[in-house]
C-alpha positions in Angstrom: -14.4 27.2 -79.4 -13.7 23.5 -78.8 -11.7 22.1 -75.8 -8.8 21.4 -78.1 -8.8 24.9 -79.6 -8.8 26.3 -76.0 -5.7 24.2 -75.2 -3.9 25.4 -78.3 -4.7 29.0 -77.7 -2.0 31.5 -76.6 -3.8 32.0 -73.3 -3.9 28.3 -72.5 -0.6 28.2 -70.5 -1.8 31.3 -68.5 -5.1 29.7 -67.7 -3.5 26.4 -66.7 -1.1 28.3 -64.5 -3.9 30.1 -62.8 -5.8 26.9 -62.2 -2.7 25.3 -60.6 -2.2 28.4 -58.4 -5.8 28.2 -57.3 -5.4 24.5 -56.4 -2.3 25.3 -54.4 -4.1 28.1 -52.6 -7.1 25.9 -51.8 -4.9 23.1 -50.5 -3.0 25.5 -48.3 -6.3 27.1 -47.0 -7.6 23.6 -46.1 -4.3 22.6 -44.3 -4.1 26.0 -42.5 -7.7 25.6 -41.4 -7.2 22.0 -40.3 -4.2 23.0 -38.3 -6.3 25.6 -36.4 -9.2 23.2 -35.9 -7.1 20.2 -34.7 -5.1 22.5 -32.4 -8.3 24.0 -30.8 -10.6 21.0 -30.8 -8.3 18.0 -31.0 -8.2 15.5 -33.8 -10.8 13.1 -32.5 -13.4 15.9 -31.8 -12.8 17.8 -35.1 -14.9 17.1 -38.2 -14.6 17.8 -41.9 -17.3 20.4 -41.6 -15.4 22.2 -38.8 -12.4 22.5 -41.2 -14.6 23.6 -44.2 -16.1 26.4 -42.1 -12.6 27.9 -41.6 -11.7 27.8 -45.3 -14.6 29.7 -47.0 -14.6 26.8 -49.6 -17.6 24.8 -50.5 -18.1 21.2 -49.4 -17.6 20.1 -53.0 -14.3 22.0 -53.2 -13.0 20.4 -50.1 -13.7 16.9 -51.4 -11.9 17.8 -54.6 -8.7 17.7 -52.6 -9.2 15.4 -49.6 -11.7 12.6 -49.0 -11.6 12.7 -45.2 -10.1 14.4 -42.1 -7.7 11.4 -42.0 -6.2 12.4 -45.3 -5.9 16.0 -44.2 -4.1 14.9 -41.0 -1.7 12.8 -43.0 -1.1 15.7 -45.4 -0.2 17.9 -42.4 2.2 15.3 -41.2 3.7 15.0 -44.7 4.1 18.8 -44.8 6.0 18.6 -41.6 8.3 15.9 -43.0 8.9 18.0 -46.1 9.9 21.0 -44.0 12.1 18.9 -41.6 14.2 17.2 -44.3 16.5 20.1 -45.0 17.0 20.6 -41.3 17.9 16.9 -41.0 20.3 17.1 -44.0 22.0 20.1 -42.4 22.7 18.1 -39.3 24.4 15.4 -41.3 26.5 17.9 -43.2 27.7 19.5 -40.0 28.4 16.3 -38.1 31.9 15.1 -37.7 31.0 11.5 -36.7 28.0 9.2 -35.8 27.7 10.6 -32.3 27.5 14.2 -33.3 25.0 13.3 -36.1 22.7 11.5 -33.7 22.9 14.3 -31.2 22.4 17.0 -33.8 19.5 15.1 -35.4 17.7 14.4 -32.1 18.2 18.0 -31.0 16.8 19.4 -34.2 13.8 17.0 -34.2 12.8 17.8 -30.6 13.1 21.5 -31.2 11.1 21.2 -34.4 8.2 19.3 -32.8 8.2 21.7 -29.9 8.0 24.7 -32.2 5.2 23.0 -34.1 3.4 22.2 -30.9 3.6 25.8 -29.7 2.6 27.2 -33.1 -0.6 25.1 -33.0 -1.3 26.4 -29.5 -2.3 22.9 -28.4 -3.1 22.3 -24.7 -4.1 18.7 -24.9 -1.9 15.6 -25.3 0.0 15.9 -28.6 -1.3 12.6 -30.0 -4.8 14.1 -30.0 -3.9 17.2 -31.8 -0.6 17.6 -33.6 0.6 15.3 -36.5 4.3 14.9 -36.0 7.0 13.9 -38.4 6.9 10.1 -38.4 7.5 7.2 -40.7 4.5 5.0 -40.0 2.6 6.3 -43.1 4.2 5.2 -46.3 3.8 8.5 -48.1 6.7 9.8 -50.4 7.8 12.4 -47.8 7.8 9.9 -44.9 9.7 7.4 -47.0 12.2 10.1 -47.9 12.8 10.9 -44.2 13.5 7.3 -43.4 15.9 6.9 -46.4 17.7 10.1 -45.5 18.2 8.9 -41.9 19.3 5.5 -43.1 21.8 6.9 -45.6 23.2 9.4 -43.1 23.6 6.7 -40.4 25.4 4.5 -42.9 27.7 7.3 -44.0 28.4 8.5 -40.5 29.3 5.0 -39.3 31.6 4.5 -42.3 33.2 7.8 -41.6 33.9 6.5 -38.0 35.3 3.3 -39.6 32.9 1.4 -37.3 32.1 -2.2 -37.9 28.9 -2.3 -40.1 25.5 -2.9 -38.6 22.1 -3.3 -40.1 21.4 0.3 -41.1 17.8 -0.5 -41.9 17.0 -1.7 -38.4 19.2 1.0 -36.8 17.4 3.8 -38.7 14.0 2.4 -37.7 15.2 2.1 -34.0 16.6 5.7 -33.9 13.4 7.1 -35.4 11.2 5.2 -33.1 13.1 6.4 -30.0 13.0 10.0 -31.2 9.3 9.8 -31.9 8.3 8.1 -28.6 10.6 10.2 -26.4 9.5 13.3 -28.2 5.9 12.5 -27.8 6.3 12.0 -24.0 8.4 15.2 -23.8 5.5 17.3 -25.1 3.1 15.7 -22.6 5.2 16.8 -19.6 5.1 20.1 -17.8 7.3 21.9 -18.0 8.7 20.6 -21.3 12.3 19.7 -20.7 14.0 19.5 -24.1 17.6 19.0 -22.9 16.6 16.1 -20.6 14.7 14.4 -23.5 17.7 14.9 -25.8 20.1 13.4 -23.3 17.9 10.4 -22.7 17.3 9.6 -26.4 21.0 10.1 -27.3 22.3 8.0 -24.5 19.8 5.2 -25.3 20.9 5.1 -29.0 24.7 5.5 -28.4 24.6 3.1 -25.4 22.9 0.4 -27.4 25.1 0.7 -30.5 28.0 -1.4 -29.1 25.7 -4.3 -28.3 24.3 -4.5 -31.9 25.3 -7.5 -34.0 27.8 -6.7 -36.7 27.1 -7.6 -40.3 29.3 -10.3 -41.8 31.7 -9.2 -44.5 
């Protein structure tokens, strides 16, 4: 039977669906294994072979999905961004104004990264082991997080009838503060989430009045 006859056969959709399911399962197996390896060994120490040993897949199978541990690490960060987006959206929908949105979003983010950190069981500094939700990498999920924050900030400020500011810069600044303070929060012992929240929120809200306003 030719390739075209196979594609036209009644079982072709079933076979295609099975192949896609296998791909999804293999990708998940790689990411789950990488999460364990990075958590136990740290990103710098871990190798592709360490990840492959945890999956039960062949070396060739691994490289069908990812070309390096850097790509796996980025995929894990992307996965975190995908899972965080609905949480972030819920904070916007529940917020009455800009202040409550910022507080809700920062609180949700810090609790999210702490849960991720604990799930991985990492005992070393987070930058060496856990890929956090961030916007440095221009992947679709990372871009989506940035655009979501930007649009939520714009809408919240408009809801407050505040004078318009550069939402692009403001979103970038808010995300940077959240990422850097969150990173430092996870390094400290004990981890003090409320203190980190208060610092980040105060820094953002305190700086807002000093921002230049956009001309009409």
